[in-house]
matplotlib code that plots the C-alpha trace (Angstrom):
import matplotlib.pyplot as plt

x = [0.0, 1.0, 0.0, -0.6, -1.9, -4.4, -4.6, -7.8, -7.2, -5.9, -7.2, -5.0, -6.7, -4.7, -5.3, -4.5, -3.6, -3.1, -0.3, 2.4, 1.3, -2.2, -0.8, 1.5, -1.2, -3.4, -0.6, 0.5, -3.1, -3.0, -6.5, -7.7, -9.2, -6.0, -3.1, 0.6, 1.5, -2.0, -1.1, 2.0, 3.2, 3.9, 5.7, 4.1, 6.5, 5.3, 3.8, 0.6, 0.0, 0.9, -1.3, -4.4, -6.5, -7.2, -10.9, -10.2, -8.0, -9.7, -9.7, -7.4, -7.7, -11.1, -9.8, -6.8, -9.0, -11.1, -8.0, -7.0, -10.5, -10.7, -7.3, -8.2, -11.5, -9.7, -7.0, -9.5, -11.7, -14.1, -14.6, -14.6, -17.8, -19.6, -17.8, -21.0, -22.3, -18.9, -17.8, -21.2, -21.0, -22.2, -22.9, -20.8, -17.5, -15.7, -17.0, -13.8, -11.6, -13.7, -13.4, -9.7, -9.1, -11.9, -11.6, -12.5, -15.1, -16.9, -17.1, -18.4, -21.1, -22.2, -22.3, -24.4, -26.9, -27.3, -27.7, -30.3, -32.2, -32.4, -34.1]
y = [0.0, 3.6, 6.5, 10.3, 13.0, 15.7, 18.7, 20.7, 23.4, 21.7, 18.3, 15.7, 12.9, 9.8, 8.3, 4.8, 3.8, 0.5, 1.8, 4.4, 5.9, 6.6, 8.1, 10.3, 11.5, 12.5, 14.3, 16.2, 17.4, 21.2, 22.3, 25.7, 24.2, 22.3, 24.4, 23.5, 21.8, 20.6, 17.0, 15.0, 11.4, 9.4, 6.1, 3.2, 4.0, 7.6, 8.3, 9.7, 6.4, 4.2, 6.2, 6.2, 3.1, 1.3, 2.0, 5.8, 5.8, 7.1, 5.1, 7.2, 5.2, 6.6, 10.1, 9.5, 8.0, 11.2, 13.3, 11.1, 11.2, 15.0, 15.4, 13.1, 15.0, 18.3, 17.1, 15.6, 18.0, 15.1, 14.3, 17.9, 18.4, 16.1, 17.1, 17.8, 14.2, 12.5, 14.2, 14.2, 12.6, 9.1, 6.8, 3.9, 4.2, 2.7, 5.5, 7.7, 4.7, 3.8, 7.4, 7.3, 4.0, 3.2, 3.9, 7.5, 6.4, 4.3, 7.1, 9.6, 7.1, 6.5, 10.3, 10.9, 8.2, 9.8, 13.2, 11.8, 10.1, 13.5, 15.3]
z = [0.0, -0.6, 1.6, 1.5, 3.7, 2.8, 5.0, 5.4, 7.9, 11.1, 10.1, 8.4, 6.5, 5.6, 2.2, 1.2, -2.4, -4.1, -6.3, -6.2, -9.5, -8.1, -5.0, -6.9, -9.3, -6.4, -4.5, -7.7, -8.5, -8.4, -9.2, -8.1, -4.9, -3.9, -2.8, -2.7, 0.6, 1.1, 0.0, 0.6, 0.1, 3.2, 3.9, 5.8, 8.6, 9.0, 12.4, 10.8, 9.0, 11.9, 14.3, 12.1, 12.3, 9.0, 9.2, 9.4, 6.2, 3.1, -0.1, -2.2, -5.4, -6.3, -5.7, -8.0, -10.7, -10.5, -11.1, -14.1, -15.6, -15.2, -16.8, -19.7, -20.4, -20.4, -22.8, -25.4, -27.5, -28.1, -24.5, -23.5, -25.6, -23.2, -19.9, -18.0, -18.5, -18.3, -15.1, -13.4, -9.9, -11.0, -8.1, -9.5, -7.8, -10.8, -13.2, -12.9, -13.6, -16.6, -17.9, -17.4, -19.2, -21.7, -25.4, -26.1, -28.8, -26.2, -23.7, -26.3, -27.5, -23.9, -23.3, -26.4, -25.4, -21.9, -23.5, -26.0, -23.1, -21.3, -24.2]

ax = plt.figure().add_subplot(projection="3d")
ax.plot(x, y, z, "-o")
ax.set_aspect("equal")
plt.show()
């Protein structure tokens, strides 16, 4: 497992990731609502990790997949046209991973079908 800390005011939340890549993507995310020094990578030996019970650690993978999905949508003109539908807060927790990894054509077809159904 890989770990990171996210600071919100005086509160430090510990995030747990299944890969270093996902942890590093999440830590490096610099959107307007995440300032520099608000996120940092930790080792398993860090006191913050060791003192935080497993049940209190946040699943960071989903957060990292959201970052990757958002970055992909912003880079692709085809996906950007359907940003509202694609980046909607869908209840399926695997949605961001799907957006980050599925073929672009598949995502666009899905988005068009959702938009058509809403007409």
